[in-house]
C-alpha positions in Angstrom: 23.0 -0.4 -5.1 19.4 -1.4 -4.8 17.7 -0.7 -1.5 14.5 -2.4 -0.3 11.5 -0.2 -0.1 9.0 -0.5 2.9 6.8 -2.4 0.5 9.5 -5.0 -0.1 10.1 -5.2 3.6 6.5 -5.8 4.4 6.3 -8.6 1.8 9.4 -10.2 3.3 8.2 -9.8 6.9 4.8 -11.3 6.2 6.0 -13.9 3.8 4.2 -16.7 5.6 0.9 -14.9 5.8 -1.5 -15.8 3.0 -3.6 -12.6 3.3 -2.6 -9.2 4.5 -3.0 -5.5 3.6 -0.7 -2.5 4.2 -2.4 0.9 4.2 -0.5 4.2 4.0 -2.1 5.7 7.1 -0.2 9.0 7.4 2.8 11.0 6.1 4.9 14.0 7.1 8.0 16.0 6.4 10.4 17.3 9.1 12.1 20.5 8.2 14.7 20.1 11.0 16.3 17.0 9.5 14.8 17.4 6.0 13.4 13.9 6.1 10.2 12.2 4.9 8.1 10.0 7.1 5.3 7.4 6.8 3.0 5.6 9.1 1.4 2.4 8.1 -1.6 0.3 9.2 -1.2 -3.4 8.6 -4.2 -5.9 8.6 -3.3 -9.6 8.8 -6.1 -12.1 8.2 -6.0 -15.0 10.6 -7.7 -18.4 10.3 -11.3 -18.4 11.5 -11.8 -20.0 14.9 -15.1 -21.6 15.5 -16.6 -21.1 19.0 -18.9 -23.7 20.5 -22.4 -22.3 20.0 -23.6 -23.9 23.3 -21.3 -21.7 25.3 -22.6 -18.5 23.6 -26.4 -19.3 23.7 -26.4 -18.4 20.0 -25.6 -19.8 16.6 -21.9 -20.6 16.0 -19.9 -17.4 15.9 -16.5 -16.5 14.6 -13.8 -15.2 17.0 -11.9 -12.0 16.2 -9.6 -13.1 13.3 -8.1 -9.9 11.9 -4.9 -8.6 13.5 -4.4 -4.8 13.2 -0.9 -3.2 13.6 -0.3 0.5 13.5 3.3 1.3 13.0 5.4 4.2 14.4 6.6 6.9 12.2 9.2 5.5 9.7 11.7 7.6 7.8 11.5 6.8 4.1 13.5 7.9 1.0 12.5 10.9 -1.1 11.9 8.5 -4.0 9.5 6.3 -2.1 7.7 9.3 -0.6 7.3 10.9 -4.0 6.1 7.6 -5.5 3.3 7.5 -2.9 2.5 11.2 -2.6 -1.1 10.5 -3.9 -1.7 7.3 -1.9 -2.6 8.5 1.6 -5.4 6.2 2.9 -4.8 3.7 0.2 -3.6 0.0 0.3 -0.1 0.1 -1.2 0.6 -3.6 -1.1 -1.6 -6.6 -0.3 -1.6 -10.4 -0.5 -4.7 -12.4 -1.3 -4.6 -16.2 -1.2 -0.9 -16.1 -1.4 -0.7 -13.7 -4.4 1.1 -10.4 -3.8 -0.4 -7.2 -5.4 1.7 -4.0 -5.4 -0.9 -2.0 -7.2 -2.6 0.8 -5.2 -6.3 0.4 -4.3 -8.8 2.0 -1.9 -8.4 0.6 1.6 -10.5 -2.5 2.0 -11.0 -3.3 -1.7 -8.2 -5.8 -1.8 -9.3 -8.4 0.8 -12.4 -7.3 2.7 -15.0 -5.5 0.5 -16.8 -8.2 -1.6 -15.6 -10.9 0.7 -18.6 -12.7 2.2 -16.6 -13.7 5.2 -16.8 -10.1 6.3 -20.0 -8.7 5.0 -22.6 -8.6 2.3 -24.1 -6.4 -0.4 -27.2 -4.5 0.5 -29.6 -2.2 -1.4 -30.4 1.4 -0.4 -33.7 3.2 -0.9 -32.6 4.4 -4.3 -31.9 0.9 -5.5 -28.1 1.2 -5.3 -26.1 -1.7 -4.0 -23.5 -1.0 -1.3 -21.2 -3.1 1.0 -22.0 -3.5 4.7 -19.7 -5.2 7.1 -21.2 -7.8 9.6 -21.5 -6.6 13.2 -18.3 -8.3 14.4 -16.4 -6.6 11.6 -18.0 -3.2 11.8 -14.7 -1.9 13.3 -13.2 -2.2 9.8 -15.3 0.8 8.7 -13.4 3.0 11.1 -10.1 1.4 10.1 -10.7 2.5 6.5 -12.9 5.5 5.7 -15.5 5.7 8.5 -18.9 4.2 9.1 -20.6 6.8 6.9 -18.6 5.9 3.9 -20.3 3.8 1.2 -18.5 1.2 -1.0 -20.8 1.0 -4.0 -21.0 -2.3 -5.9 -20.5 -0.7 -9.3 -17.3 1.0 -8.2 -16.0 -2.1 -6.6 -16.9 -4.2 -9.7 -15.0 -1.8 -11.9 -11.9 -2.2 -9.7 -12.2 -6.0 -9.4 -12.7 -6.5 -13.1 -10.5 -3.9 -14.7 -7.8 -2.8 -12.2 -7.0 -5.5 -9.6 -3.4 -6.6 -10.0 -3.0 -4.5 -13.1 -2.8 -0.8 -12.2 -3.7 1.6 -9.4 -7.3 2.5 -8.8 -8.5 5.7 -7.2 -12.3 5.3 -7.7 -14.5 6.3 -10.6 -15.1 9.8 -9.3 -12.7 12.8 -9.2 -10.4 12.5 -6.1 -12.7 9.8 -4.6 -9.8 8.1 -3.0 -6.2 9.0 -2.3 -4.3 11.9 -0.7 -6.5 14.8 -2.0 -9.8 13.1 -1.3 -12.0 14.0 1.7 -11.7 10.4 3.1 -8.4 11.2 5.0 -9.8 13.4 7.8 -8.1 11.3 10.6 -4.6 11.8 9.2 -2.2 14.5 10.6 -1.3 15.2 6.9 -4.8 16.3 6.3 -4.6 18.9 9.1 -1.5 20.6 7.6 -1.9 23.9 5.8 -2.2 23.7 2.0 0.9 25.9 1.7 2.9 23.3 3.6 1.6 20.4 1.6 2.3 22.2 -1.7 5.8 23.0 -0.6 6.5 19.4 0.3 5.1 18.1 -3.0 7.4 20.5 -4.9 10.5 19.8 -2.8 10.1 16.0 -2.9 9.5 16.0 -6.6 12.8 17.8 -7.2 14.7 15.7 -4.6 13.4 12.4 -5.9 14.2 13.4 -9.5 17.8 14.2 -8.5 18.1 10.9 -6.5 16.7 8.8 -9.4 19.2 10.5 -11.8 22.1 9.9 -9.3 21.0 6.3 -8.9 20.8 5.8 -12.7 24.2 7.3 -13.4 25.8 5.2 -10.7 24.2 2.1 -12.1 25.3 3.0 -15.6 28.8 3.6 -14.5 29.0 0.2 -12.7 27.7 -1.5 -15.8 30.2 0.2 -18.0 33.1 -0.7 -15.7 31.9 -4.2 -15.5 31.6 -4.4 -19.3 35.1 -3.0 -19.6 36.6 -5.5 -17.2 34.8 -8.3 -19.0 36.1 -7.2 -22.4 39.6 -6.9 -21.1 39.5 -10.3 -19.5 38.2 -11.7 -22.8 41.1 -10.1 -24.7 43.7 -11.5 -22.3 42.2 -14.9 -22.6 42.3 -14.9 -26.4 45.9 -13.7 -26.4 47.0 -16.5 -24.1 47.1 -14.6 -20.8 49.8 -12.6 -19.1 53.5 -13.0 -19.7 53.2 -14.6 -23.1 
């Protein structure tokens, strides 16, 4: 029987929201109950609210219009944990202008970087173009990878042109984004010993493979039984039914 993943649950929960992002914020394994856990950070874009400029003694400003939700630890299946083992700090599902994207991307790439509502492209001393959030949205830097992190235009353009909605994107450099990158310093997973992380990777890979096999065999058995029943019913129908 098919069971909804957390991604499916988020899509259903925020069905009426035209724009949102779900980031895999943290992950863990508990030896005592042999269970896998995730924490998520959800960003929901709300309509802009104009504030009367005369009351601010400044030009018209925009009120805070991004809702941030940090979830508690959630137990997840071995299959889902294994499928996202490399996605720490990444957006694992997003919605932009009503279109859902289940492909993995660096946090912020889906709805915020490149969106002139939140910031603009600037040029550094070397001539490279990078994204800078406006003052009222500077908090997004800490929500994603920290204020010192640079989203370079060439990297973002590569994602937006060749990967968005098509396949997962982890940056153009080796381990630039994702679980093994250096961008996840705030996660508890990052503080775990490498021996622990390697052990979890190996154990969840084996467990998930077994679970997938079990699920496949169960599904195949159901289909065979259903096919047998259908064929039997068809034969009875052609022979005129029971008792004849």
